[in-house]
C-alpha positions as semicolon CSV with decimal commas, in nm:
position;residue;x (nm);y (nm);z (nm)
1;X;20,680;9,465;-14,215
2;X;20,541;9,230;-13,951
3;X;20,170;9,183;-13,883
4;X;20,206;9,413;-13,583
5;X;20,351;9,754;-13,665
6;X;20,616;9,875;-13,420
7;X;20,656;10,241;-13,325
8;X;20,865;10,428;-13,067
9;X;20,603;10,637;-12,884
10;X;20,223;10,615;-12,897
11;X;20,014;10,903;-12,766
12;X;19,662;10,788;-12,684
13;X;19,422;11,079;-12,729
14;X;19,457;11,380;-12,960
15;X;19,291;11,636;-12,736
16;X;19,467;11,951;-12,622
17;X;19,719;11,769;-12,401
18;X;19,780;11,480;-12,639
19;X;19,820;11,705;-12,942
20;X;20,068;11,920;-12,747
21;X;20,266;11,617;-12,631
22;X;20,288;11,480;-12,984
23;X;20,396;11,813;-13,136
24;X;20,661;11,873;-12,870
25;X;20,800;11,520;-12,891
26;X;20,811;11,533;-13,272
27;X;20,994;11,868;-13,250
28;X;21,241;11,702;-13,012
29;X;21,317;11,436;-13,274
30;X;21,115;11,141;-13,145
31;X;20,915;10,908;-13,367
32;X;20,559;10,957;-13,241
33;X;20,216;10,839;-13,354
34;X;19,888;10,975;-13,214
35;X;19,574;10,762;-13,184
36;X;19,234;10,925;-13,135
37;X;18,904;10,744;-13,095
38;X;18,695;11,016;-13,264
39;X;18,639;10,948;-13,634
40;X;18,749;11,297;-13,739
41;X;18,834;11,641;-13,605
42;X;18,529;11,838;-13,491
43;X;18,519;12,194;-13,351
44;X;18,409;12,085;-13,003
45;X;18,364;12,270;-12,678
46;X;18,330;12,639;-12,619
47;X;18,545;12,885;-12,430
48;X;18,885;12,823;-12,278
49;X;19,149;13,035;-12,103
50;X;19,514;13,007;-12,206
51;X;19,740;13,172;-11,951
52;X;20,092;13,306;-12,009
53;X;20,225;12,983;-11,855
54;X;20,097;12,791;-12,158
55;X;20,139;13,059;-12,423
56;X;20,514;13,010;-12,364
57;X;20,471;12,650;-12,481
58;X;20,282;12,763;-12,790
59;X;20,565;13,009;-12,855
60;X;20,804;12,714;-12,873
61;X;20,565;12,541;-13,116
62;X;20,532;12,851;-13,336
63;X;20,164;12,898;-13,249
64;X;20,173;13,193;-13,008
65;X;20,116;13,470;-13,263
66;X;19,845;13,276;-13,447
67;X;19,651;13,206;-13,127
68;X;19,700;13,563;-13,006
69;X;19,549;13,689;-13,332
70;X;19,240;13,467;-13,296
71;X;19,166;13,497;-12,926
72;X;19,048;13,779;-12,704
73;X;19,289;13,964;-12,474
74;X;19,116;14,063;-12,150
75;X;19,280;14,350;-11,961
76;X;19,157;14,208;-11,631
77;X;18,997;13,908;-11,468
78;X;18,712;14,072;-11,278
79;X;18,519;13,910;-10,995
80;X;18,183;14,076;-10,925
81;X;17,883;14,024;-10,703
82;X;17,603;13,875;-10,915
83;X;17,337;14,081;-10,742
84;X;17,493;14,422;-10,677
85;X;17,768;14,425;-10,940
86;X;18,023;14,519;-10,672
87;X;18,380;14,442;-10,775
88;X;18,534;14,177;-10,550
89;X;18,869;14,170;-10,730
90;X;19,043;14,322;-11,032
91;X;19,330;14,101;-11,149
92;X;19,550;14,269;-11,407
93;X;19,609;14,086;-11,735
94;X;19,659;14,243;-12,082
95;X;19,985;14,436;-12,114
96;X;20,059;14,368;-11,747
97;X;20,057;13,992;-11,814
98;X;20,291;14,029;-12,111
99;X;20,534;14,234;-11,905
100;X;20,518;14,053;-11,571
101;X;20,446;13,694;-11,676
102;X;20,626;13,686;-12,009
103;X;20,340;13,612;-12,250
104;X;19,980;13,717;-12,323
105;X;19,669;13,586;-12,149
106;X;19,400;13,493;-12,400
107;X;19,049;13,353;-12,401
108;X;18,953;13,154;-12,709
109;X;18,711;12,895;-12,844
110;X;18,846;12,552;-12,756
111;X;18,776;12,431;-13,110
112;X;18,982;12,712;-13,262
113;X;19,275;12,630;-13,033
114;X;19,246;12,259;-13,103
115;X;19,231;12,315;-13,480
116;X;19,559;12,506;-13,471
117;X;19,722;12,229;-13,265
118;X;19,600;11,957;-13,499
119;X;19,715;12,154;-13,806
120;X;20,082;12,140;-13,703
121;X;20,086;11,761;-13,662
122;X;20,208;11,562;-13,963
123;X;19,906;11,400;-14,131
124;X;20,074;11,060;-14,137
125;X;20,133;11,064;-13,759
126;X;19,770;11,131;-13,660
127;X;19,522;10,843;-13,667
128;X;19,150;10,908;-13,612
129;X;18,902;10,625;-13,558
130;X;19,138;10,444;-13,319
131;X;18,959;10,375;-12,992
132;X;19,186;10,178;-12,759
133;X;19,026;9,857;-12,636
134;X;19,318;9,671;-12,477
135;X;19,686;9,697;-12,395
136;X;19,934;9,431;-12,294
137;X;20,268;9,516;-12,136
138;X;20,547;9,306;-12,285
139;X;20,919;9,297;-12,220
140;X;21,029;9,550;-12,481
141;X;20,700;9,712;-12,589
142;X;20,332;9,758;-12,516
143;X;20,085;9,584;-12,744
144;X;19,794;9,817;-12,821
145;X;19,468;9,684;-12,965
146;X;19,214;9,920;-13,118
147;X;18,841;9,883;-13,183
148;X;18,903;9,882;-13,559
149;X;19,109;9,564;-13,519
150;X;19,450;9,724;-13,566
151;X;19,736;9,628;-13,335
152;X;20,045;9,839;-13,266
153;X;20,357;9,764;-13,064
154;X;20,477;10,082;-12,893
155;X;20,802;10,134;-12,706
156;X;20,632;10,392;-12,481
157;X;20,265;10,482;-12,432
158;X;20,146;10,825;-12,315
159;X;19,791;10,826;-12,187
160;X;19,630;11,158;-12,278
161;X;19,288;10,998;-12,303
162;X;19,094;11,201;-12,050
163;X;18,909;11,135;-11,729
164;X;18,792;10,791;-11,847
165;X;19,145;10,692;-11,949
166;X;19,205;10,329;-12,047
167;X;19,571;10,377;-11,962
168;X;19,483;10,492;-11,609
169;X;19,253;10,191;-11,575
170;X;19,544;9,965;-11,669
171;X;19,766;10,126;-11,404
172;X;19,515;10,147;-11,119
173;X;19,230;9,913;-11,207
174;X;18,871;10,002;-11,298
175;X;18,745;10,302;-11,102
176;X;18,464;10,530;-11,208
177;X;18,519;10,904;-11,160
178;X;18,323;11,057;-10,874
179;X;18,050;11,312;-10,931
180;X;18,182;11,632;-10,775
181;X;17,846;11,766;-10,662
182;X;17,867;12,041;-10,924
183;X;17,725;12,099;-11,268
184;X;17,802;12,366;-11,525
185;X;17,587;12,533;-11,790
186;X;17,766;12,629;-12,111
187;X;17,644;12,871;-12,375
188;X;17,758;13,093;-12,659
189;X;17,518;13,385;-12,632
190;X;17,326;13,565;-12,906
191;X;17,549;13,865;-12,978
192;X;17,269;14,073;-13,131
193;X;17,065;14,035;-12,814
194;X;17,367;14,108;-12,597
195;X;17,449;14,426;-12,790
196;X;17,084;14,532;-12,771
197;X;17,119;14,566;-12,393
198;X;17,341;14,869;-12,452
199;X;17,569;14,746;-12,173
200;X;17,948;14,723;-12,201
201;X;18,031;14,360;-12,128
202;X;18,376;14,301;-11,987
203;X;18,602;14,058;-12,168
204;X;18,656;13,835;-11,865
205;X;18,431;13,849;-11,559
206;X;18,320;13,597;-11,298
207;X;17,986;13,673;-11,134
208;X;17,946;13,529;-10,782
209;X;17,650;13,431;-10,563
210;X;17,613;13,249;-10,232
211;X;17,721;12,884;-10,205
212;X;17,996;12,967;-10,459
213;X;17,746;12,963;-10,746
214;X;17,890;13,160;-11,034
215;X;17,885;13,254;-11,402
216;X;18,222;13,290;-11,574
217;X;18,167;13,503;-11,886
218;X;18,421;13,605;-12,149
219;X;18,489;13,684;-12,511
220;X;18,634;13,402;-12,722
221;X;18,735;13,603;-13,029
222;X;18,958;13,905;-13,055
223;X;18,704;14,096;-13,262
224;X;18,438;14,057;-12,991
225;X;18,209;13,857;-13,219
226;X;18,165;13,567;-12,975
227;X;18,082;13,571;-12,602
228;X;18,059;13,263;-12,384
229;X;17,973;13,166;-12,032
230;X;18,010;12,863;-11,807
231;X;17,840;12,834;-11,471
232;X;17,911;12,644;-11,153
233;X;17,612;12,522;-10,952
234;X;17,614;12,279;-10,658
235;X;17,355;12,001;-10,691
236;X;17,281;11,676;-10,510
237;X;17,331;11,436;-10,798
238;X;17,368;11,377;-11,171
239;X;17,108;11,124;-11,280
240;X;17,173;11,114;-11,655
241;X;17,369;10,863;-11,861
242;X;17,457;11,122;-12,125
243;X;17,774;11,330;-12,101
244;X;17,560;11,645;-12,111
245;X;17,199;11,742;-12,162
246;X;17,012;12,046;-12,291
247;X;16,924;12,315;-12,042
248;X;16,719;12,628;-12,103
249;X;16,700;13,002;-12,058
250;X;16,422;12,933;-11,805
251;X;16,654;12,717;-11,594
252;X;16,924;12,985;-11,603
253;X;16,665;13,241;-11,493
254;X;16,548;13,019;-11,207
255;X;16,902;12,975;-11,076
256;X;17,051;13,321;-11,132
257;X;16,778;13,560;-11,240
258;X;16,606;13,670;-10,919
259;X;16,747;14,006;-10,816
260;X;17,041;13,969;-11,056
261;X;17,250;14,262;-11,178
262;X;17,129;14,403;-11,515
263;X;17,438;14,264;-11,691
264;X;17,358;13,915;-11,564
265;X;16,996;13,960;-11,673
266;X;17,124;14,059;-12,016
267;X;17,337;13,742;-12,035
268;X;17,039;13,525;-11,947
269;X;16,813;13,705;-12,196
270;X;17,075;13,654;-12,469
271;X;17,088;13,279;-12,402
272;X;16,927;13,087;-12,688
273;X;17,093;12,744;-12,654
274;X;17,253;12,622;-12,333
275;X;17,374;12,279;-12,223
276;X;17,428;12,132;-11,878
277;X;17,732;11,922;-11,785
278;X;17,840;11,726;-11,477
279;X;18,182;11,797;-11,328
280;X;18,368;11,481;-11,235
281;X;18,654;11,434;-10,991
282;X;18,919;11,183;-10,898
283;X;19,145;11,177;-10,596
284;X;19,507;11,293;-10,650
285;X;19,708;11,018;-10,817
286;X;19,946;10,793;-10,628
287;X;20,092;10,675;-10,958
288;X;20,168;10,878;-11,272
289;X;20,355;10,606;-11,460
290;X;20,449;10,240;-11,451
291;X;20,687;10,063;-11,679
292;X;20,637;10,195;-12,032
293;X;20,304;10,367;-11,951
294;X;20,272;10,733;-11,849
295;X;19,974;10,965;-11,791
296;X;19,910;11,335;-11,840
297;X;19,625;11,583;-11,806
298;X;19,276;11,469;-11,707
299;X;19,386;11,106;-11,725
300;X;19,609;11,191;-11,430
301;X;19,461;11,486;-11,240
302;X;19,110;11,589;-11,353
303;X;18,976;11,904;-11,191
304;X;18,669;12,120;-11,191
305;X;18,707;12,415;-11,430
306;X;18,675;12,688;-11,167
307;X;19,037;12,805;-11,200
308;X;19,038;12,795;-11,584
309;X;19,359;12,593;-11,575
310;X;19,256;12,232;-11,647
311;X;19,364;12,230;-12,012
312;X;19,666;12,441;-11,923
313;X;19,783;12,177;-11,676
314;X;19,758;11,907;-11,945
315;X;19,964;12,116;-12,186
316;X;20,219;12,197;-11,913
317;X;20,242;11,822;-11,845
318;X;20,311;11,762;-12,213
319;X;20,592;12,019;-12,219
320;X;20,767;11,887;-11,910
321;X;20,732;11,524;-12,020
322;X;20,879;11,603;-12,362
323;X;21,170;11,788;-12,198
324;X;21,232;11,499;-11,957
325;X;21,244;11,243;-12,238
326;X;21,475;11,473;-12,433
327;X;21,711;11,484;-12,135
328;X;21,731;11,110;-12,085
329;X;21,646;10,966;-12,423
330;X;21,363;10,719;-12,477
331;X;21,575;10,422;-12,366
332;X;21,601;10,562;-12,014
333;X;21,227;10,626;-11,994
334;X;21,206;10,528;-11,626
335;X;21,431;10,817;-11,530
336;X;21,241;11,051;-11,761
337;X;20,906;10,955;-11,608
338;X;21,047;11,006;-11,257
339;X;21,180;11,353;-11,352
340;X;20,844;11,439;-11,506
341;X;20,645;11,333;-11,201
342;X;20,882;11,512;-10,962
343;X;20,842;11,835;-11,159
344;X;20,464;11,814;-11,198
345;X;20,304;11,639;-10,901
346;X;20,299;11,924;-10,645
347;X;20,192;12,191;-10,893
348;X;19,918;11,985;-11,054
349;X;19,786;11,877;-10,714
350;X;19,782;12,237;-10,588
351;X;19,593;12,359;-10,895
352;X;19,353;12,065;-10,867
353;X;19,286;12,145;-10,501
354;X;19,226;12,518;-10,556
355;X;19,011;12,450;-10,863
356;X;18,792;12,217;-10,663
357;X;18,768;12,468;-10,376
358;X;18,650;12,740;-10,622
359;X;18,824;13,031;-10,450
360;X;19,056;13,141;-10,732
361;X;19,069;13,521;-10,781
362;X;18,742;13,578;-10,595
363;X;18,937;13,819;-10,376
364;X;19,254;14,015;-10,459
365;X;19,559;13,786;-10,478
366;X;19,882;13,750;-10,673
367;X;19,843;13,485;-10,946
368;X;20,210;13,495;-11,047
369;X;20,277;13,142;-10,920
370;X;20,041;13,018;-11,192
371;X;20,095;13,262;-11,477
372;X;20,469;13,335;-11,448
373;X;20,558;12,964;-11,446
374;X;20,761;12,864;-11,751
375;X;20,724;12,493;-11,837
376;X;20,991;12,522;-12,105
377;X;21,258;12,629;-11,856
378;X;21,153;12,502;-11,513
379;X;21,445;12,307;-11,360
380;X;21,427;11,932;-11,406
381;X;21,609;11,687;-11,183
């Protein structure tokens, strides 16, 4: 073995999109290694929506039933007025989603989803403690250098390394993401306090106020033992170096409490620990790949979370990219990357645009173009 190990495909980032890409490519017979900067797996994040569009991918990976058993299954996505409680829309999910869109719609803790994805990856293909510091494009490989001093020569490199992607920086040059003008509060509420309200909390409901302020609240476990919310609040700036900071029940009350519906008041009163996060944006990408480098997910098309499809888009990307490489073979990667971009660009850009506009399902509409989509069978050309 030479001083520099050579591998066929390197996936940079073992988040939801990277883990999906690795699993799908391994299933397709490719030799893949995954490199993650975090020192170990940690149950990070809070709630996440997984639509039928992505449950079809987890079906192919053998994870659909496991995830369906863990997550909650809302019968509807409700939109309601945060003051009066008036219903603005009732979007059918539950059995309707299974029948019409071909798979269940679940809400789940991101950490529980991620743990299941990590568990199906071969231990010897997953490398924690590998933060990418440099990459050099050579004639027949890409030389990757990691913070721990290790160097790897990879035939292809898939950048699934998030909004601050080093792979994106290599393709487009240094460019900081833009603050979107929005922040979100995230909290898992105290279930005893929530139950003490005596109110029947819906499994998936988005509460709306003026200026598009909102609270998206939903169960993250099938047994109803966990309930989560994320807000969206327009602000002038984000003046903190940290990725997130602590917020408070008092701040939630100041923003949403005055005149709020009793169910909103109950949510705020059941808030014991809440954090505050900035939402970052980038403009739609002019370039998804170059040479042996290719991007997916937030590295390519980050979006505000208002449509609950950001992670889903990354996992869809992974499925289509794996199918494209299976069609062409790794040697004809340029054709595969072109097929992948052709299949994904318009859809990802549309979802990014609607997410940023924060209009999704506020009023009655047909979401079939999102949920009925089948990444495992969409035509590729």
